[in-house]
C-alpha positions in Angstrom: -30.8 -24.3 27.0 -30.5 -24.4 23.4 -32.9 -22.5 21.0 -35.4 -23.7 19.0 -34.3 -24.2 15.6 -35.2 -21.8 12.3 -37.3 -23.3 9.6 -36.8 -22.2 6.2 -40.7 -20.8 4.6 -40.1 -22.9 1.6 -44.2 -21.8 0.4 -43.7 -20.3 -3.6 -45.5 -17.3 -4.3 -49.0 -17.6 -5.9 -48.5 -17.3 -9.3 -50.2 -14.2 -10.8 -53.6 -15.0 -12.4 -54.2 -15.0 -16.1 -54.5 -12.1 -17.5 -57.2 -11.6 -20.6 -55.5 -11.4 -23.9 -57.1 -10.1 -27.2 -55.8 -12.1 -30.3 -56.1 -10.3 -33.4 -56.5 -12.6 -36.1 -56.0 -11.6 -40.0 -57.7 -13.6 -42.8 -58.3 -14.6 -46.1 -61.4 -17.0 -46.6 -59.8 -18.7 -49.5 -56.9 -19.8 -47.8 -56.8 -23.5 -46.3 -54.2 -23.3 -43.8 -55.6 -19.7 -42.5 -59.3 -22.1 -42.2 -57.3 -24.6 -40.4 -55.5 -21.9 -37.9 -59.2 -20.3 -37.3 -60.5 -23.3 -35.9 -57.5 -23.8 -33.4 -57.8 -20.5 -31.9 -61.4 -20.8 -31.4 -60.7 -24.0 -29.2 -57.9 -21.9 -27.8 -60.9 -19.7 -26.8 -62.7 -22.4 -24.4 -59.4 -23.4 -23.0 -57.4 -20.2 -22.2 -58.6 -16.8 -21.2 -58.4 -15.1 -25.1 -60.8 -14.0 -27.0 -60.1 -13.2 -31.1 -61.0 -10.0 -33.3 -61.5 -11.2 -36.7 -59.8 -9.3 -39.9 -59.8 -9.6 -43.6 -56.7 -9.9 -45.7 -56.4 -10.2 -49.2 -53.7 -13.1 -51.0 -54.9 -11.7 -54.3 -53.3 -8.0 -53.2 -50.8 -9.2 -51.3 -49.4 -11.3 -54.4 -50.9 -8.7 -57.1 -47.2 -7.4 -58.2 -45.3 -11.3 -56.9 -43.1 -12.7 -59.8 -42.6 -16.0 -59.9 -45.9 -17.3 -58.4 -46.7 -20.7 -59.6 -49.7 -20.3 -62.4 -52.3 -22.5 -61.1 -51.9 -20.5 -57.7 -52.2 -17.0 -59.9 -55.0 -18.5 -61.4 -56.9 -19.1 -58.6 -56.2 -15.5 -57.1 -58.0 -13.9 -60.4 -61.5 -15.1 -57.8 -59.9 -14.5 -54.5 -61.1 -10.8 -54.1 -64.7 -11.8 -54.1 -65.1 -13.4 -50.9 -62.7 -11.1 -49.1 -65.3 -8.3 -50.5 -67.9 -9.7 -48.8 -66.2 -10.2 -45.1 -65.4 -6.5 -45.8 -69.3 -5.7 -46.5 -70.2 -7.5 -43.5 -67.6 -5.4 -41.5 -69.7 -3.0 -42.8 -73.1 -3.7 -42.6 -72.7 -4.6 -38.7 -69.9 -2.1 -37.6 -72.4 -0.2 -34.9 -70.1 -1.9 -32.6 -66.7 -3.4 -32.1 -68.9 -6.2 -30.8 -71.5 -6.4 -34.2 -69.1 -6.4 -36.1 -67.0 -9.5 -34.9 -69.8 -11.0 -34.4 -70.9 -10.8 -37.7 -67.3 -12.0 -39.4 -67.1 -14.7 -37.4 -70.0 -16.4 -38.0 -69.7 -15.5 -42.2 -66.6 -16.9 -42.0 -67.3 -19.8 -40.0 -69.7 -20.6 -42.5 -68.1 -20.0 -45.5 -65.3 -21.6 -44.6 -66.4 -25.0 -43.9 -68.1 -24.6 -47.3 -64.8 -23.7 -48.9 -63.3 -26.2 -47.3 -64.7 -28.8 -45.3 -67.4 -29.0 -48.3 -65.6 -28.4 -51.4 -68.4 -26.6 -52.6 -67.6 -24.1 -55.8 -66.4 -20.4 -54.0 -69.2 -18.8 -56.3 -71.8 -16.4 -55.6 -74.2 -19.2 -54.8 -72.3 -20.6 -51.9 -71.2 -17.0 -50.9 -75.6 -16.2 -50.5 -76.1 -19.7 -48.9 -72.9 -19.1 -46.2 -74.8 -15.5 -45.3 -78.0 -16.9 -44.7 -77.0 -19.2 -43.2 -74.7 -16.8 -40.9 -78.2 -14.5 -40.1 -77.2 -11.9 -42.4 -78.2 -10.0 -45.3 -77.8 -12.1 -48.3 -77.4 -8.8 -50.5 -74.1 -8.2 -49.3 -73.2 -11.1 -51.5 -73.1 -8.3 -54.9 -69.6 -7.0 -52.9 -68.4 -9.8 -54.8 -68.2 -7.4 -57.8 -68.0 -4.2 -56.5 -65.0 -2.7 -55.9 -66.5 -0.6 -53.2 -64.7 -1.8 -50.4 -61.1 -2.7 -51.9 -60.4 0.4 -50.1 -61.1 -0.9 -46.6 -59.6 -4.4 -47.3 -55.8 -2.9 -48.3 -56.1 -0.9 -45.3 -57.6 -3.8 -43.0 -54.9 -5.9 -44.9 -51.7 -3.4 -44.3 -53.1 -3.1 -40.5 -51.9 -7.1 -40.3 -49.1 -7.6 -42.7 -47.3 -4.3 -41.9 -46.5 -5.8 -38.4 -45.3 -9.3 -40.0 -43.4 -8.4 -42.9 -44.5 -9.2 -46.6 -42.8 -12.2 -47.2 -45.6 -14.5 -45.2 -49.6 -14.9 -45.9 -52.5 -16.1 -44.0 -53.0 -16.5 -41.1 -51.6 -13.3 -39.2 -52.2 -13.1 -35.8 -51.0 -10.3 -32.9 -51.3 -10.4 -29.0 -50.3 -7.6 -26.8 -47.6 -6.4 -29.3 -46.2 -9.0 -31.3 -47.4 -10.3 -34.5 -46.5 -13.2 -36.2 -47.5 -15.3 -39.0 -49.0 -18.9 -38.1 -49.3 -21.6 -36.9 -49.3 -23.3 -39.5 -50.6 -26.8 -38.9 -52.6 -30.0 -39.5 -55.0 -31.2 -38.4 -56.3 -28.7 -35.8 -55.5 -29.4 -32.3 -58.4 -29.7 -29.9 -59.1 -28.9 -25.9 -56.3 -28.6 -24.1 -54.1 -30.1 -27.0 -55.0 -26.6 -28.8 -54.3 -24.7 -25.4 -50.5 -25.8 -24.9 -49.9 -25.1 -28.6 -51.4 -21.1 -27.9 -48.8 -21.3 -24.9 -45.8 -22.5 -26.9 -46.6 -20.0 -29.9 -46.4 -16.9 -27.1 -43.7 -18.3 -25.5 -41.8 -18.5 -28.5 -43.1 -14.9 -29.8 -42.1 -13.4 -27.3 -38.4 -13.7 -27.2 -36.9 -10.7 -28.8 -35.5 -11.6 -32.2 -36.9 -14.6 -32.5 -37.8 -15.3 -35.5 -38.6 -18.9 -37.9 -38.7 -22.5 -36.8 -39.9 -24.2 -39.6 -40.0 -28.0 -41.4 -40.6 -29.1 -44.4 -44.7 -29.4 -44.8 -45.7 -33.4 -45.9 -49.4 -33.0 -45.2 -52.0 -31.7 -46.9 -54.7 -29.7 -45.2 -56.9 -31.6 -42.4 -60.2 -30.2 -41.4 -60.8 -32.9 -39.0 
């Protein structure tokens, strides 16, 4: 009598449940490319198990001693400290808890970024006041634009991000689970599952030890759509 034929169990083990990730995001409000990336990562929050912690960096501080900068770009940096200082002031005023601080920065960045980039408004006090008001924050914090009170805090936050990636890049810088990178630089803003797939790809390549760069010439201007 022959024995029953054996069968091979082809059942695949269940994939591990996704682990919630925290993405630390450093930005300067004046940078249009960081603004696009910030809107992308907010889309990512909707389709992946990730939350963003917002931090300020300063392009003016980053470039203050650099030689060979385009004169038009250098001239634009002259007024770049103001909005950055207001972000730092918001962080301090609403820093009773990490949640309160992060929410306040998020709201202000959304309002000021929309005005600077989508609407193309002047980057002066009037626009900053309107952004603070729309974000439900104290409009008196606009006074920080002309104060050096928060500069040490800005530099500390700046180094917390930039020291992870080096100083030959700019903003945005993202750090997640011990891996930090500049970018992604992308236009227009990926939405929905497209945003999620880009996140998956960025996480994949940035997790490879020794992976440094994947780049092509940028031919498009920033699109905020």
